[in-house]
PyMOL CGO cylinders between C-alpha atoms (Angstrom):
from pymol import cmd
from pymol.cgo import CYLINDER

trace = [
    CYLINDER, 8.00, 4.68, -21.18, 5.83, 4.96, -18.07, 0.3, 1, 1, 1, 1, 1, 1,
    CYLINDER, 5.83, 4.96, -18.07, 2.31, 5.86, -18.53, 0.3, 1, 1, 1, 1, 1, 1,
    CYLINDER, 2.31, 5.86, -18.53, -0.45, 7.08, -16.19, 0.3, 1, 1, 1, 1, 1, 1,
    CYLINDER, -0.45, 7.08, -16.19, -2.00, 4.19, -14.26, 0.3, 1, 1, 1, 1, 1, 1,
    CYLINDER, -2.00, 4.19, -14.26, -5.29, 3.19, -15.97, 0.3, 1, 1, 1, 1, 1, 1,
    CYLINDER, -5.29, 3.19, -15.97, -7.37, 3.63, -12.69, 0.3, 1, 1, 1, 1, 1, 1,
    CYLINDER, -7.37, 3.63, -12.69, -6.15, 7.23, -12.23, 0.3, 1, 1, 1, 1, 1, 1,
    CYLINDER, -6.15, 7.23, -12.23, -6.69, 8.05, -16.00, 0.3, 1, 1, 1, 1, 1, 1,
    CYLINDER, -6.69, 8.05, -16.00, -10.31, 6.91, -15.61, 0.3, 1, 1, 1, 1, 1, 1,
    CYLINDER, -10.31, 6.91, -15.61, -11.03, 8.97, -12.54, 0.3, 1, 1, 1, 1, 1, 1,
    CYLINDER, -11.03, 8.97, -12.54, -9.68, 12.02, -14.28, 0.3, 1, 1, 1, 1, 1, 1,
    CYLINDER, -9.68, 12.02, -14.28, -11.47, 11.66, -17.49, 0.3, 1, 1, 1, 1, 1, 1,
    CYLINDER, -11.47, 11.66, -17.49, -14.65, 11.25, -15.33, 0.3, 1, 1, 1, 1, 1, 1,
    CYLINDER, -14.65, 11.25, -15.33, -13.95, 14.31, -13.44, 0.3, 1, 1, 1, 1, 1, 1,
    CYLINDER, -13.95, 14.31, -13.44, -13.15, 16.27, -16.87, 0.3, 1, 1, 1, 1, 1, 1,
    CYLINDER, -13.15, 16.27, -16.87, -16.67, 15.65, -17.89, 0.3, 1, 1, 1, 1, 1, 1,
    CYLINDER, -16.67, 15.65, -17.89, -18.48, 17.18, -14.80, 0.3, 1, 1, 1, 1, 1, 1,
    CYLINDER, -18.48, 17.18, -14.80, -19.72, 20.51, -14.13, 0.3, 1, 1, 1, 1, 1, 1,
    CYLINDER, -19.72, 20.51, -14.13, -18.65, 22.34, -10.82, 0.3, 1, 1, 1, 1, 1, 1,
    CYLINDER, -18.65, 22.34, -10.82, -21.47, 20.90, -8.61, 0.3, 1, 1, 1, 1, 1, 1,
    CYLINDER, -21.47, 20.90, -8.61, -21.14, 17.48, -9.73, 0.3, 1, 1, 1, 1, 1, 1,
    CYLINDER, -21.14, 17.48, -9.73, -17.31, 17.66, -9.34, 0.3, 1, 1, 1, 1, 1, 1,
    CYLINDER, -17.31, 17.66, -9.34, -17.78, 18.84, -5.87, 0.3, 1, 1, 1, 1, 1, 1,
    CYLINDER, -17.78, 18.84, -5.87, -20.23, 15.92, -5.07, 0.3, 1, 1, 1, 1, 1, 1,
    CYLINDER, -20.23, 15.92, -5.07, -17.90, 13.42, -6.69, 0.3, 1, 1, 1, 1, 1, 1,
    CYLINDER, -17.90, 13.42, -6.69, -15.08, 14.60, -4.67, 0.3, 1, 1, 1, 1, 1, 1,
    CYLINDER, -15.08, 14.60, -4.67, -17.22, 14.75, -1.35, 0.3, 1, 1, 1, 1, 1, 1,
    CYLINDER, -17.22, 14.75, -1.35, -17.81, 11.09, -2.17, 0.3, 1, 1, 1, 1, 1, 1,
    CYLINDER, -17.81, 11.09, -2.17, -14.00, 10.44, -2.12, 0.3, 1, 1, 1, 1, 1, 1,
    CYLINDER, -14.00, 10.44, -2.12, -13.66, 12.10, 0.96, 0.3, 1, 1, 1, 1, 1, 1,
    CYLINDER, -13.66, 12.10, 0.96, -16.44, 10.27, 2.80, 0.3, 1, 1, 1, 1, 1, 1,
    CYLINDER, -16.44, 10.27, 2.80, -14.68, 7.06, 1.70, 0.3, 1, 1, 1, 1, 1, 1,
    CYLINDER, -14.68, 7.06, 1.70, -11.51, 8.05, 3.41, 0.3, 1, 1, 1, 1, 1, 1,
    CYLINDER, -11.51, 8.05, 3.41, -9.82, 5.52, 5.47, 0.3, 1, 1, 1, 1, 1, 1,
    CYLINDER, -9.82, 5.52, 5.47, -7.15, 6.47, 8.09, 0.3, 1, 1, 1, 1, 1, 1,
    CYLINDER, -7.15, 6.47, 8.09, -3.63, 4.84, 7.97, 0.3, 1, 1, 1, 1, 1, 1,
    CYLINDER, -3.63, 4.84, 7.97, -4.05, 1.41, 9.66, 0.3, 1, 1, 1, 1, 1, 1,
    CYLINDER, -4.05, 1.41, 9.66, -2.40, 1.04, 13.12, 0.3, 1, 1, 1, 1, 1, 1,
    CYLINDER, -2.40, 1.04, 13.12, -0.09, -1.81, 11.64, 0.3, 1, 1, 1, 1, 1, 1,
    CYLINDER, -0.09, -1.81, 11.64, 1.51, 1.01, 9.57, 0.3, 1, 1, 1, 1, 1, 1,
    CYLINDER, 1.51, 1.01, 9.57, 1.58, 3.99, 11.91, 0.3, 1, 1, 1, 1, 1, 1,
    CYLINDER, 1.58, 3.99, 11.91, 0.25, 5.26, 15.14, 0.3, 1, 1, 1, 1, 1, 1,
    CYLINDER, 0.25, 5.26, 15.14, -0.28, 8.77, 16.44, 0.3, 1, 1, 1, 1, 1, 1,
    CYLINDER, -0.28, 8.77, 16.44, 1.72, 10.95, 17.11, 0.3, 1, 1, 1, 1, 1, 1,
    CYLINDER, 1.72, 10.95, 17.11, 2.81, 10.58, 13.64, 0.3, 1, 1, 1, 1, 1, 1,
    CYLINDER, 2.81, 10.58, 13.64, 6.58, 11.09, 12.72, 0.3, 1, 1, 1, 1, 1, 1,
    CYLINDER, 6.58, 11.09, 12.72, 7.30, 14.38, 11.01, 0.3, 1, 1, 1, 1, 1, 1,
    CYLINDER, 7.30, 14.38, 11.01, 9.10, 12.59, 7.97, 0.3, 1, 1, 1, 1, 1, 1,
    CYLINDER, 9.10, 12.59, 7.97, 5.70, 11.57, 6.82, 0.3, 1, 1, 1, 1, 1, 1,
    CYLINDER, 5.70, 11.57, 6.82, 4.06, 14.96, 7.09, 0.3, 1, 1, 1, 1, 1, 1,
    CYLINDER, 4.06, 14.96, 7.09, 3.15, 16.62, 3.99, 0.3, 1, 1, 1, 1, 1, 1,
    CYLINDER, 3.15, 16.62, 3.99, 4.92, 20.13, 3.80, 0.3, 1, 1, 1, 1, 1, 1,
    CYLINDER, 4.92, 20.13, 3.80, 2.74, 23.17, 3.54, 0.3, 1, 1, 1, 1, 1, 1,
    CYLINDER, 2.74, 23.17, 3.54, -0.63, 21.16, 4.07, 0.3, 1, 1, 1, 1, 1, 1,
    CYLINDER, -0.63, 21.16, 4.07, -3.24, 23.09, 5.90, 0.3, 1, 1, 1, 1, 1, 1,
    CYLINDER, -3.24, 23.09, 5.90, -5.10, 19.77, 6.77, 0.3, 1, 1, 1, 1, 1, 1,
    CYLINDER, -5.10, 19.77, 6.77, -1.92, 18.17, 8.44, 0.3, 1, 1, 1, 1, 1, 1,
    CYLINDER, -1.92, 18.17, 8.44, -1.72, 15.24, 5.92, 0.3, 1, 1, 1, 1, 1, 1,
    CYLINDER, -1.72, 15.24, 5.92, 0.70, 12.31, 6.07, 0.3, 1, 1, 1, 1, 1, 1,
    CYLINDER, 0.70, 12.31, 6.07, 1.52, 9.66, 3.72, 0.3, 1, 1, 1, 1, 1, 1,
    CYLINDER, 1.52, 9.66, 3.72, 3.10, 6.13, 3.89, 0.3, 1, 1, 1, 1, 1, 1,
    CYLINDER, 3.10, 6.13, 3.89, 3.91, 3.52, 1.39, 0.3, 1, 1, 1, 1, 1, 1,
    CYLINDER, 3.91, 3.52, 1.39, 3.86, 0.00, 2.49, 0.3, 1, 1, 1, 1, 1, 1,
    CYLINDER, 3.86, 0.00, 2.49, 5.94, -2.57, 0.34, 0.3, 1, 1, 1, 1, 1, 1,
    CYLINDER, 5.94, -2.57, 0.34, 4.06, -5.56, -1.15, 0.3, 1, 1, 1, 1, 1, 1,
    CYLINDER, 4.06, -5.56, -1.15, 5.66, -8.97, -2.09, 0.3, 1, 1, 1, 1, 1, 1,
    CYLINDER, 5.66, -8.97, -2.09, 4.89, -8.21, -5.82, 0.3, 1, 1, 1, 1, 1, 1,
    CYLINDER, 4.89, -8.21, -5.82, 7.08, -5.08, -5.81, 0.3, 1, 1, 1, 1, 1, 1,
    CYLINDER, 7.08, -5.08, -5.81, 4.32, -2.67, -5.75, 0.3, 1, 1, 1, 1, 1, 1,
    CYLINDER, 4.32, -2.67, -5.75, 3.15, -0.34, -3.04, 0.3, 1, 1, 1, 1, 1, 1,
    CYLINDER, 3.15, -0.34, -3.04, -0.08, 0.11, -0.94, 0.3, 1, 1, 1, 1, 1, 1,
    CYLINDER, -0.08, 0.11, -0.94, -0.36, 3.84, -0.07, 0.3, 1, 1, 1, 1, 1, 1,
    CYLINDER, -0.36, 3.84, -0.07, -1.84, 4.97, 3.23, 0.3, 1, 1, 1, 1, 1, 1,
    CYLINDER, -1.84, 4.97, 3.23, -2.67, 8.43, 4.52, 0.3, 1, 1, 1, 1, 1, 1,
    CYLINDER, -2.67, 8.43, 4.52, -3.84, 10.36, 7.55, 0.3, 1, 1, 1, 1, 1, 1,
    CYLINDER, -3.84, 10.36, 7.55, -5.44, 13.76, 7.49, 0.3, 1, 1, 1, 1, 1, 1,
    CYLINDER, -5.44, 13.76, 7.49, -5.77, 15.23, 10.82, 0.3, 1, 1, 1, 1, 1, 1,
    CYLINDER, -5.77, 15.23, 10.82, -7.83, 18.25, 10.21, 0.3, 1, 1, 1, 1, 1, 1,
    CYLINDER, -7.83, 18.25, 10.21, -11.44, 16.94, 10.41, 0.3, 1, 1, 1, 1, 1, 1,
    CYLINDER, -11.44, 16.94, 10.41, -12.33, 19.66, 7.94, 0.3, 1, 1, 1, 1, 1, 1,
    CYLINDER, -12.33, 19.66, 7.94, -9.82, 18.50, 5.33, 0.3, 1, 1, 1, 1, 1, 1,
    CYLINDER, -9.82, 18.50, 5.33, -12.35, 17.26, 2.78, 0.3, 1, 1, 1, 1, 1, 1,
    CYLINDER, -12.35, 17.26, 2.78, -9.93, 18.02, -0.17, 0.3, 1, 1, 1, 1, 1, 1,
    CYLINDER, -9.93, 18.02, -0.17, -7.12, 16.35, 1.34, 0.3, 1, 1, 1, 1, 1, 1,
    CYLINDER, -7.12, 16.35, 1.34, -9.14, 13.21, 2.29, 0.3, 1, 1, 1, 1, 1, 1,
    CYLINDER, -9.14, 13.21, 2.29, -10.66, 13.33, -1.40, 0.3, 1, 1, 1, 1, 1, 1,
    CYLINDER, -10.66, 13.33, -1.40, -7.02, 13.24, -2.78, 0.3, 1, 1, 1, 1, 1, 1,
    CYLINDER, -7.02, 13.24, -2.78, -5.79, 10.80, -0.18, 0.3, 1, 1, 1, 1, 1, 1,
    CYLINDER, -5.79, 10.80, -0.18, -8.59, 8.41, -1.28, 0.3, 1, 1, 1, 1, 1, 1,
    CYLINDER, -8.59, 8.41, -1.28, -8.26, 8.80, -4.86, 0.3, 1, 1, 1, 1, 1, 1,
    CYLINDER, -8.26, 8.80, -4.86, -4.55, 8.29, -4.79, 0.3, 1, 1, 1, 1, 1, 1,
    CYLINDER, -4.55, 8.29, -4.79, -4.82, 5.21, -2.53, 0.3, 1, 1, 1, 1, 1, 1,
    CYLINDER, -4.82, 5.21, -2.53, -7.50, 3.72, -4.81, 0.3, 1, 1, 1, 1, 1, 1,
    CYLINDER, -7.50, 3.72, -4.81, -5.78, 4.44, -7.97, 0.3, 1, 1, 1, 1, 1, 1,
    CYLINDER, -5.78, 4.44, -7.97, -2.16, 4.14, -7.38, 0.3, 1, 1, 1, 1, 1, 1,
    CYLINDER, -2.16, 4.14, -7.38, -1.71, 1.40, -4.67, 0.3, 1, 1, 1, 1, 1, 1,
    CYLINDER, -1.71, 1.40, -4.67, -0.72, -2.02, -6.34, 0.3, 1, 1, 1, 1, 1, 1,
    CYLINDER, -0.72, -2.02, -6.34, 0.43, -0.17, -9.69, 0.3, 1, 1, 1, 1, 1, 1,
    CYLINDER, 0.43, -0.17, -9.69, 3.79, -0.49, -11.32, 0.3, 1, 1, 1, 1, 1, 1,
    CYLINDER, 3.79, -0.49, -11.32, 6.24, 1.71, -9.67, 0.3, 1, 1, 1, 1, 1, 1,
    CYLINDER, 6.24, 1.71, -9.67, 7.42, 3.24, -12.86, 0.3, 1, 1, 1, 1, 1, 1,
    CYLINDER, 7.42, 3.24, -12.86, 3.64, 4.39, -13.49, 0.3, 1, 1, 1, 1, 1, 1,
    CYLINDER, 3.64, 4.39, -13.49, 3.43, 5.71, -10.25, 0.3, 1, 1, 1, 1, 1, 1,
    CYLINDER, 3.43, 5.71, -10.25, 6.79, 7.70, -10.14, 0.3, 1, 1, 1, 1, 1, 1,
    CYLINDER, 6.79, 7.70, -10.14, 5.60, 9.38, -13.55, 0.3, 1, 1, 1, 1, 1, 1,
    CYLINDER, 5.60, 9.38, -13.55, 2.41, 10.85, -12.12, 0.3, 1, 1, 1, 1, 1, 1,
    CYLINDER, 2.41, 10.85, -12.12, 2.55, 14.66, -12.24, 0.3, 1, 1, 1, 1, 1, 1,
    CYLINDER, 2.55, 14.66, -12.24, 1.51, 16.74, -9.55, 0.3, 1, 1, 1, 1, 1, 1,
    CYLINDER, 1.51, 16.74, -9.55, -0.40, 18.86, -11.97, 0.3, 1, 1, 1, 1, 1, 1,
    CYLINDER, -0.40, 18.86, -11.97, -3.27, 16.19, -11.47, 0.3, 1, 1, 1, 1, 1, 1,
    CYLINDER, -3.27, 16.19, -11.47, -4.46, 18.36, -8.67, 0.3, 1, 1, 1, 1, 1, 1,
    CYLINDER, -4.46, 18.36, -8.67, -5.58, 21.13, -10.89, 0.3, 1, 1, 1, 1, 1, 1,
    CYLINDER, -5.58, 21.13, -10.89, -7.37, 18.65, -13.04, 0.3, 1, 1, 1, 1, 1, 1,
    CYLINDER, -7.37, 18.65, -13.04, -9.02, 17.00, -10.02, 0.3, 1, 1, 1, 1, 1, 1,
    CYLINDER, -9.02, 17.00, -10.02, -10.16, 20.29, -8.46, 0.3, 1, 1, 1, 1, 1, 1,
    CYLINDER, -10.16, 20.29, -8.46, -10.39, 22.68, -11.42, 0.3, 1, 1, 1, 1, 1, 1,
    CYLINDER, -10.39, 22.68, -11.42, -9.41, 26.26, -11.31, 0.3, 1, 1, 1, 1, 1, 1,
    CYLINDER, -9.41, 26.26, -11.31, -11.15, 27.27, -8.18, 0.3, 1, 1, 1, 1, 1, 1,
    CYLINDER, -11.15, 27.27, -8.18, -8.60, 25.87, -5.85, 0.3, 1, 1, 1, 1, 1, 1,
    CYLINDER, -8.60, 25.87, -5.85, -6.66, 28.44, -3.76, 0.3, 1, 1, 1, 1, 1, 1,
    CYLINDER, -6.66, 28.44, -3.76, -2.98, 28.68, -4.00, 0.3, 1, 1, 1, 1, 1, 1,
    CYLINDER, -2.98, 28.68, -4.00, -2.32, 27.51, -0.12, 0.3, 1, 1, 1, 1, 1, 1,
    CYLINDER, -2.32, 27.51, -0.12, -4.77, 24.59, -0.49, 0.3, 1, 1, 1, 1, 1, 1,
    CYLINDER, -4.77, 24.59, -0.49, -3.23, 23.76, -3.86, 0.3, 1, 1, 1, 1, 1, 1,
    CYLINDER, -3.23, 23.76, -3.86, 0.18, 23.62, -2.54, 0.3, 1, 1, 1, 1, 1, 1,
    CYLINDER, 0.18, 23.62, -2.54, -0.86, 21.12, 0.19, 0.3, 1, 1, 1, 1, 1, 1,
    CYLINDER, -0.86, 21.12, 0.19, -2.74, 18.90, -2.05, 0.3, 1, 1, 1, 1, 1, 1,
    CYLINDER, -2.74, 18.90, -2.05, 0.16, 19.13, -4.57, 0.3, 1, 1, 1, 1, 1, 1,
    CYLINDER, 0.16, 19.13, -4.57, 2.46, 17.90, -1.65, 0.3, 1, 1, 1, 1, 1, 1,
    CYLINDER, 2.46, 17.90, -1.65, 0.22, 14.79, -0.97, 0.3, 1, 1, 1, 1, 1, 1,
    CYLINDER, 0.22, 14.79, -0.97, 0.75, 13.78, -4.62, 0.3, 1, 1, 1, 1, 1, 1,
    CYLINDER, 0.75, 13.78, -4.62, 4.66, 14.76, -4.62, 0.3, 1, 1, 1, 1, 1, 1,
    CYLINDER, 4.66, 14.76, -4.62, 5.23, 12.55, -1.44, 0.3, 1, 1, 1, 1, 1, 1,
    CYLINDER, 5.23, 12.55, -1.44, 3.31, 9.70, -2.93, 0.3, 1, 1, 1, 1, 1, 1,
    CYLINDER, 3.31, 9.70, -2.93, 5.07, 9.88, -5.99, 0.3, 1, 1, 1, 1, 1, 1,
    CYLINDER, 5.07, 9.88, -5.99, 8.54, 10.26, -4.31, 0.3, 1, 1, 1, 1, 1, 1,
    CYLINDER, 8.54, 10.26, -4.31, 7.96, 6.81, -2.37, 0.3, 1, 1, 1, 1, 1, 1,
    CYLINDER, 7.96, 6.81, -2.37, 7.60, 5.13, -5.79, 0.3, 1, 1, 1, 1, 1, 1,
    CYLINDER, 7.60, 5.13, -5.79, 10.76, 6.87, -6.95, 0.3, 1, 1, 1, 1, 1, 1,
    CYLINDER, 10.76, 6.87, -6.95, 12.51, 5.99, -3.79, 0.3, 1, 1, 1, 1, 1, 1,
    CYLINDER, 12.51, 5.99, -3.79, 11.73, 2.25, -4.21, 0.3, 1, 1, 1, 1, 1, 1,
    CYLINDER, 11.73, 2.25, -4.21, 12.90, 2.28, -7.95, 0.3, 1, 1, 1, 1, 1, 1,
    CYLINDER, 12.90, 2.28, -7.95, 16.36, 4.02, -6.84, 0.3, 1, 1, 1, 1, 1, 1,
    CYLINDER, 16.36, 4.02, -6.84, 16.61, 1.39, -3.97, 0.3, 1, 1, 1, 1, 1, 1,
    CYLINDER, 16.61, 1.39, -3.97, 16.21, -1.29, -6.65, 0.3, 1, 1, 1, 1, 1, 1,
    CYLINDER, 16.21, -1.29, -6.65, 18.65, 0.06, -9.02, 0.3, 1, 1, 1, 1, 1, 1,
]
cmd.load_cgo(trace, "trace")
């Protein structure tokens, strides 16, 4: 049975213990650490098949295969005001890259509400959920290809 990657669980547990202002500061820190997809993986203009549907920040997701069978995740967020999208992308990259595919594939998009709390608008929530769903889909695709 797959479980939530320990790094992701740790971040979610930390967020659970924060008040609204502390949570916002924590997520801004993640956003500030955002690193754009490296040129060796993708260059602008990015192909539509990597674009996250319904994401107001025009986010993109890539998964790079590693020799050990895990993936490195990469993201682009084209809206310079996409703080939430950059925060989610950084969080996912930091906690899901190099983790067992079965564990990544088991991550629920419901983590978005755990990350941001209840004050997330429906439109923003759909886009951020889409980033998680596309990340998880990459792991599921690799597992299917290996089966």
